[in-house]
C-alpha positions as CSV (number, residue, x, y, z in Angstrom):
1,M,9.8,-64.9,-97.9
2,T,11.7,-64.5,-94.6
3,A,13.8,-67.4,-93.4
4,F,12.9,-68.9,-90.0
5,D,16.4,-68.0,-88.6
6,D,16.0,-64.4,-89.8
7,L,12.7,-63.7,-87.9
8,E,13.1,-61.4,-85.0
9,R,11.3,-59.6,-82.1
10,G,8.4,-57.5,-83.4
11,D,7.7,-59.7,-86.5
12,I,4.2,-61.1,-87.0
13,V,4.0,-64.5,-88.6
14,W,1.3,-66.9,-89.6
15,G,2.2,-69.9,-87.3
16,T,0.9,-73.2,-86.0
17,D,-1.8,-72.5,-83.4
18,P,-1.2,-74.8,-80.3
19,L,-4.9,-74.5,-79.4
20,S,-6.4,-75.6,-82.8
21,E,-5.5,-77.3,-86.1
22,K,-5.7,-73.9,-87.9
23,G,-2.9,-71.3,-88.0
24,R,-3.1,-67.8,-86.7
25,P,-1.1,-64.6,-86.5
26,M,1.6,-64.6,-83.8
27,L,3.8,-61.8,-82.6
28,I,7.4,-62.7,-81.9
29,L,8.6,-61.4,-78.5
30,G,12.0,-63.3,-78.6
31,A,14.1,-65.4,-80.9
32,P,16.8,-66.9,-78.8
33,R,19.3,-69.3,-80.4
34,F,20.2,-72.4,-78.3
35,P,23.3,-74.5,-79.0
36,A,21.5,-77.8,-79.1
37,H,18.2,-76.6,-80.7
38,G,18.9,-73.6,-82.8
39,V,16.4,-70.7,-83.0
40,Q,13.1,-70.9,-81.1
41,L,10.5,-68.2,-81.5
42,I,8.7,-67.1,-78.3
43,T,5.4,-65.7,-79.5
44,V,2.0,-64.4,-78.2
45,L,-1.2,-65.2,-80.1
46,I,-3.1,-62.6,-82.0
47,S,-6.9,-62.7,-82.4
48,S,-9.6,-60.8,-84.3
49,K,-12.1,-61.5,-81.5
50,T,-12.9,-58.5,-79.2
51,Y,-14.3,-60.3,-76.1
52,H,-10.9,-60.8,-74.3
53,E,-11.0,-58.0,-71.7
54,E,-7.2,-57.8,-71.3
55,S,-6.2,-58.0,-75.0
56,L,-4.2,-55.2,-76.5
57,T,-5.8,-53.7,-79.6
58,L,-3.4,-53.1,-82.5
59,R,-3.9,-49.8,-84.3
60,D,-2.6,-48.8,-87.7
61,A,0.2,-46.7,-86.1
62,D,1.4,-49.8,-84.2
63,Y,2.6,-51.5,-87.4
64,E,6.0,-51.0,-89.0
65,G,4.7,-52.6,-92.1
66,E,1.2,-53.0,-93.5
67,P,-1.5,-53.5,-90.9
68,L,-3.2,-56.9,-90.7
69,G,-6.4,-57.1,-92.7
70,K,-8.8,-57.2,-89.7
71,R,-8.7,-55.2,-86.4
72,S,-6.5,-57.4,-84.3
73,H,-5.8,-57.9,-80.6
74,V,-2.7,-59.4,-79.0
75,L,-3.4,-61.9,-76.2
76,P,-0.3,-61.3,-74.0
77,W,-1.1,-64.2,-71.7
78,S,-1.3,-66.7,-74.5
79,L,2.3,-67.8,-75.2
80,A,3.5,-70.3,-77.8
81,T,7.1,-71.4,-78.7
82,L,7.7,-72.2,-82.4
83,N,10.6,-74.6,-82.8
84,N,11.3,-74.9,-86.5
85,S,10.4,-73.6,-90.0
86,A,7.5,-76.1,-90.2
87,D,5.7,-74.1,-87.5
88,V,5.7,-70.8,-89.6
89,E,3.9,-70.5,-92.9
90,F,4.9,-66.9,-93.7
91,H,5.9,-63.5,-92.4
92,M,3.0,-61.1,-92.4
93,T,4.2,-57.7,-91.1
94,S,6.0,-56.2,-88.1
95,L,5.2,-54.0,-85.1
96,V,7.1,-50.9,-84.1
97,D,9.5,-51.4,-81.2
98,E,7.5,-49.4,-78.7
99,R,4.3,-51.4,-79.2
100,T,6.3,-54.7,-79.1
101,E,7.8,-53.5,-75.8
102,D,4.3,-52.7,-74.5
103,V,3.1,-56.2,-75.3
104,A,6.2,-57.8,-73.7
105,M,5.6,-55.8,-70.5
106,Q,2.0,-56.9,-70.4
107,T,3.1,-60.5,-70.9
108,I,5.6,-60.2,-68.0
109,G,2.8,-58.9,-65.9
110,H,0.8,-62.0,-66.5
111,I,3.6,-64.4,-65.5
112,S,5.2,-62.4,-62.8
113,P,3.0,-61.1,-60.0
């Protein structure tokens, strides 16, 4: 199991979903360490639903590790910050750097006109 403080950009974790009581896969885009709060994980949500027009489909080649079990789609406009180890159940896999950067750029496009 990967420790909370060891998680990094590109890792996919099963985390606490801010939109429901269930967990979901989340892609870590940043893991800054703050003096007063420690590590916080800046994530975007991942869904298996295909109806989101601007979602980014993950292909097998996008993974550094094993692909997720279902065809998955990153929702680059749906951000969540995980503040401590209780917010993360487990590390699932990772994306290659290039695909993580693609997602980050799409996220920036949604928050910066």
